[in-house]
C-alpha positions as CSV (number, residue, x, y, z in Angstrom):
1,M,-12.2,-6.5,-29.0
2,N,-13.6,-9.5,-26.9
3,T,-13.5,-9.7,-23.1
4,A,-10.5,-12.2,-23.1
5,H,-8.5,-9.8,-25.3
6,R,-9.4,-6.8,-23.1
7,A,-8.4,-8.7,-20.0
8,E,-5.0,-9.5,-21.5
9,V,-4.5,-5.8,-22.5
10,L,-5.4,-4.7,-19.0
11,I,-3.0,-7.1,-17.4
12,Q,-0.2,-5.9,-19.7
13,L,-0.9,-2.2,-19.1
14,I,-1.0,-2.7,-15.3
15,A,2.3,-4.6,-15.4
16,E,3.9,-1.9,-17.6
17,A,2.5,1.0,-15.4
18,M,3.9,-0.7,-12.3
19,H,7.4,-0.8,-13.8
20,R,7.5,2.9,-14.6
21,S,9.5,4.9,-12.1
22,I,6.6,7.1,-11.1
23,Y,4.9,4.0,-9.5
24,Q,8.0,2.3,-8.1
25,G,7.4,4.2,-4.9
26,A,3.8,3.0,-4.8
27,L,5.0,-0.6,-5.0
28,E,7.5,-0.1,-2.2
29,L,4.9,1.7,-0.1
30,S,2.1,-0.9,-0.5
31,R,3.6,-3.9,1.1
32,G,6.6,-4.9,3.3
33,E,8.5,-2.2,5.1
34,G,6.9,0.7,3.2
35,G,3.4,-0.6,3.7
36,I,4.0,-0.9,7.4
37,L,5.2,2.7,7.6
38,M,2.3,4.0,5.6
39,Y,-0.2,2.0,7.6
40,L,1.2,3.2,10.9
41,C,1.5,6.8,9.7
42,F,-1.9,7.2,7.9
43,V,-4.2,4.5,9.4
44,H,-3.3,3.3,12.9
45,D,-0.1,4.0,14.8
46,G,0.1,1.5,17.6
47,A,-1.1,-1.4,15.5
48,T,-0.3,-5.0,16.4
49,S,1.9,-7.1,14.2
50,G,-1.2,-9.3,13.5
51,E,-3.2,-6.3,12.4
52,L,-0.4,-5.3,10.1
53,S,-0.2,-8.8,8.6
54,E,-4.0,-8.9,8.0
55,Q,-4.3,-5.3,6.7
56,L,-1.4,-5.5,4.3
57,A,-2.1,-9.1,3.2
58,V,1.4,-10.2,4.1
59,G,2.4,-13.3,6.0
60,S,3.3,-13.0,9.7
61,G,6.9,-14.1,9.0
62,R,7.4,-11.4,6.4
63,I,5.9,-8.8,8.8
64,A,8.3,-10.0,11.6
65,N,11.3,-9.6,9.3
66,A,10.2,-6.2,8.1
67,L,9.6,-5.0,11.7
68,K,13.1,-6.1,12.7
69,V,14.7,-4.2,9.8
70,L,12.6,-1.1,10.5
71,E,13.5,-1.2,14.2
72,G,17.1,-1.5,13.2
73,K,16.8,1.6,11.1
74,G,15.2,3.5,13.9
75,M,11.8,4.0,12.2
76,I,9.6,2.0,14.6
77,V,9.6,0.8,18.1
78,R,8.0,-2.4,19.3
79,R,6.7,-3.2,22.7
80,C,4.6,-5.9,24.3
81,A,1.0,-5.0,25.1
82,E,0.4,-4.4,28.8
83,R,-2.5,-6.9,29.1
84,D,-1.3,-9.6,26.8
85,R,2.5,-9.8,26.7
86,R,2.3,-12.0,23.5
87,R,0.9,-9.1,21.5
88,V,3.4,-6.8,19.9
89,I,2.4,-3.1,19.5
90,V,4.2,-1.2,16.8
91,N,4.7,2.6,16.8
92,L,6.4,5.0,14.5
93,T,9.4,7.0,15.7
94,D,9.8,10.6,14.6
95,E,12.2,9.4,11.9
96,G,9.7,6.8,10.6
97,R,7.0,9.4,10.4
98,R,9.2,11.9,8.5
99,F,10.2,9.2,6.0
100,A,6.6,8.0,5.5
101,C,5.2,11.5,5.1
102,G,8.0,12.4,2.7
103,R,7.4,9.4,0.5
104,R,3.7,9.9,0.5
105,L,4.1,13.5,-0.5
106,E,6.5,12.6,-3.3
107,L,4.2,10.0,-4.7
108,G,1.3,12.4,-4.5
109,Q,3.1,15.1,-6.4
110,K,4.0,12.6,-9.2
111,T,0.4,11.4,-9.4
112,E,-0.9,15.0,-9.5
113,R,1.3,15.7,-12.4
114,L,0.2,12.5,-14.2
115,L,-3.5,13.4,-13.7
116,S,-2.9,17.0,-14.8
117,E,-1.2,15.8,-18.0
118,M,-4.3,13.7,-18.7
119,G,-6.6,16.7,-18.5
120,E,-9.8,17.0,-16.4
121,P,-12.2,14.9,-18.5
122,D,-9.8,12.0,-18.9
123,A,-8.6,12.1,-15.3
124,S,-12.1,12.1,-14.0
125,D,-13.1,9.2,-16.3
126,F,-10.0,7.3,-15.3
127,L,-10.6,7.7,-11.6
128,R,-14.2,6.8,-11.9
129,L,-13.5,3.6,-13.9
130,L,-10.6,2.6,-11.7
131,E,-12.7,3.0,-8.6
132,R,-15.5,0.9,-10.2
133,A,-12.9,-1.8,-11.2
134,V,-11.6,-2.0,-7.6
135,L,-15.1,-2.3,-6.2
136,L,-16.0,-5.0,-8.7
137,A,-12.8,-6.8,-7.9
138,K,-13.6,-6.7,-4.1
139,R,-17.1,-8.1,-4.8
140,L,-15.7,-10.9,-7.0
141,E,-13.1,-11.6,-4.3
142,R,-15.8,-11.9,-1.6
143,S,-17.9,-14.3,-3.7
144,D,-14.8,-16.4,-4.6
145,W,-15.6,-16.4,-8.3
146,E,-12.9,-18.1,-10.3
């Protein structure tokens, strides 16, 4: 199998995996509203809207819309920074934290079952190779290879 064919197979497998119900939660939690909740819960509660945009690789308009929706659902609160009123600080509410923790737990349990079904040797190999692929992708991204 040549490299071009392997690349096509990998793209197809990733697309198929992402459409499986086990990973629908991961997609929801990686960007947009879910990504915001996960970032605030597990990385930095009290982030600015700019930090959220940068860290989640989502445009500022999309972040603003998602924050409005999350605030309406009672999952976050927004306030202006004391020193710079133009900066918006975002914090989780108790409801937002419960939701984020629950979704993360659910996804973790599904992923544990998947890795368990793979068996120890395959799960270890899979994680090692996936980690290597992500590191290589980051390196290629930084060097702007096309």
